[in-house]
Wavefront OBJ file of the C-alpha trace (Angstrom):
o trace
v 65.232 -6.905 78.903
v 65.134 -8.271 75.452
v 61.860 -8.039 73.406
v 59.814 -10.933 73.246
v 58.171 -10.585 69.826
v 60.871 -10.482 67.315
v 60.721 -10.757 63.629
v 64.432 -11.764 62.091
v 66.103 -10.892 65.318
v 64.511 -7.285 65.779
v 61.583 -6.031 68.217
v 58.256 -6.262 66.644
v 56.778 -3.156 68.456
v 59.198 -0.458 67.666
v 58.756 -1.377 63.762
v 55.374 -1.056 63.663
v 54.860 2.085 65.768
v 56.289 4.626 63.228
v 53.046 3.609 60.872
v 50.559 5.045 63.480
v 52.335 8.357 64.262
v 53.345 9.234 60.626
v 49.763 8.928 59.750
v 48.010 10.400 62.696
v 50.130 13.373 62.648
v 49.883 13.813 59.306
v 46.104 13.836 59.427
v 46.474 16.522 61.824
v 48.588 18.359 59.680
v 46.259 17.742 56.591
v 43.140 18.862 58.856
v 44.857 22.217 59.792
v 45.643 23.057 55.887
v 41.812 22.072 54.940
v 40.516 24.020 57.518
v 42.456 26.909 56.755
v 41.458 26.901 53.085
v 43.532 24.283 51.098
v 42.102 21.637 48.603
v 39.061 19.994 49.996
v 40.579 16.583 49.219
v 42.552 17.008 52.140
v 39.987 16.391 54.665
v 39.063 13.063 53.115
v 42.971 12.230 53.090
v 43.000 12.767 56.926
v 39.833 10.832 57.594
v 41.482 7.844 55.985
v 45.163 8.419 57.274
v 43.065 8.505 60.700
v 41.493 5.046 59.492
v 44.640 3.254 58.873
v 46.629 4.712 61.488
v 44.023 3.481 64.231
v 44.586 -0.245 62.351
v 48.506 0.230 62.659
v 48.205 1.775 66.307
v 46.001 -1.379 67.151
v 48.489 -3.629 65.652
v 51.450 -1.898 67.290
v 49.744 -2.020 70.934
v 49.055 -5.599 70.667
v 53.007 -6.079 69.917
v 54.338 -3.926 72.679
v 51.662 -5.723 74.970
v 53.895 -8.417 75.039
v 57.087 -6.533 76.138
v 54.916 -5.009 78.681
v 53.790 -8.034 80.229
v 57.538 -9.166 80.396
v 58.807 -6.323 82.482
v 59.136 -7.177 86.312
v 56.586 -5.601 88.228
v 57.575 -3.076 90.647
v 60.440 -1.564 88.632
v 60.436 1.768 87.205
v 60.381 0.520 83.540
v 57.426 -1.232 84.347
v 55.550 2.479 85.769
v 56.864 3.764 82.795
v 55.642 1.436 80.351
v 52.055 1.515 82.094
v 52.184 5.160 81.515
v 53.244 4.821 77.875
v 50.759 2.079 77.167
v 47.886 4.776 78.756
v 49.303 7.504 76.747
v 48.658 5.287 73.411
v 45.204 4.075 74.925
v 44.244 7.530 75.122
v 45.658 8.576 71.810
v 43.651 5.730 70.105
v 40.343 6.605 71.671
v 40.635 9.946 70.915
v 41.026 9.530 67.432
v 38.503 6.565 67.437
v 35.887 8.710 68.128
v 37.098 11.519 65.862
v 36.850 8.925 63.429
v 33.104 7.682 64.488
v 32.058 11.483 64.059
v 33.601 11.700 60.659
v 32.346 8.383 59.586
v 28.683 9.445 59.888
v 29.005 13.129 58.957
v 28.397 14.477 55.383
v 31.485 15.578 54.915
v 35.119 13.774 56.078
v 36.479 17.134 56.862
v 37.240 17.907 60.484
v 35.540 21.008 61.973
v 37.578 23.177 65.035
v 36.449 21.213 67.707
v 37.725 17.995 65.683
v 41.365 19.551 65.145
v 41.543 20.800 68.614
v 40.977 17.243 69.699
v 43.377 15.885 67.147
v 45.768 18.436 68.681
v 45.870 17.250 71.831
v 45.455 13.583 71.189
v 49.252 14.312 68.939
v 50.193 16.236 71.926
v 49.683 13.024 74.019
v 51.475 11.056 71.294
v 54.217 13.222 71.524
v 54.498 12.369 75.677
v 54.440 8.847 74.885
v 56.467 8.674 71.984
v 59.445 9.981 74.743
v 58.250 7.635 77.273
v 58.979 4.988 74.508
v 62.385 6.608 73.998
v 62.908 6.352 78.173
v 61.705 2.671 78.099
v 64.292 1.728 75.504
v 67.289 4.214 75.468
v 67.506 4.918 79.351
v 65.859 1.350 80.834
v 67.102 -1.513 78.121
v 63.743 -2.350 77.666
v 63.271 -4.417 73.975
v 66.903 -4.677 73.963
v 68.946 -7.381 73.005
v 71.317 -8.826 75.577
v 74.098 -8.976 73.172
v 73.809 -5.512 72.115
v 76.890 -3.326 71.667
v 78.624 -1.395 69.064
v 80.429 -4.631 67.781
v 77.641 -7.232 68.105
v 76.857 -9.553 65.325
v 74.260 -9.703 63.209
v 70.885 -10.658 63.899
v 70.431 -12.911 61.162
v 73.183 -15.111 62.097
v 72.811 -17.874 64.345
v 74.089 -17.870 67.717
v 76.091 -20.665 67.071
v 77.525 -19.501 63.663
v 78.195 -16.481 65.766
v 80.074 -18.573 68.712
v 81.928 -20.000 66.147
v 83.627 -16.754 64.682
v 84.570 -15.685 68.056
v 86.059 -19.051 69.075
v 88.654 -19.135 65.572
v 89.716 -15.657 66.827
l 1 2 3 4 5 6 7 8 9 10 11 12 13 14 15 16 17 18 19 20 21 22 23 24 25 26 27 28 29 30 31 32 33 34 35 36 37 38 39 40 41 42 43 44 45 46 47 48 49 50 51 52 53 54 55 56 57 58 59 60 61 62 63 64 65 66 67 68 69 70 71 72 73 74 75 76 77 78 79 80 81 82 83 84 85 86 87 88 89 90 91 92 93 94 95 96 97 98 99 100 101 102 103 104 105 106 107 108 109 110 111 112 113 114 115 116 117 118 119 120 121 122 123 124 125 126 127 128 129 130 131 132 133 134 135 136 137 138 139 140 141 142 143 144 145 146 147 148 149 150 151 152 153 154 155 156 157 158 159 160 161 162 163 164 165 166 167 168
């Protein structure tokens, strides 16, 4: 099933997911280091990583919704995609709650309870990332119908690709 939202022939959702994943995981690492006595600025950096990670997560979710809505009902792909979306929603809600607590705190640093919630959220994120891989690698969601080891460039218009094939 080909992705519904593309830029220059490539699906947008996979392009966007790397940013929130990287930012949120890095935020947790920085918070753990900060809690263990690392430099004071790491708590502030972690807070801003969460802020930007939430924005990126919402953008990735919007792009993913295009593909989710196109998956036929009653298929394993739809069930996996709904689990993937639900897990991502849980991650966004958990980190949003952490963000709100830190927004109103005197210090942007996280304490033990917030870090524990962050670790749970990142574990859920790991499961969700695995589900996303299952969707693409096993179930072919978001994969171009012309995909293959010798597929033509996505930047070539279909007519040009067809003329090259006919010339052989």
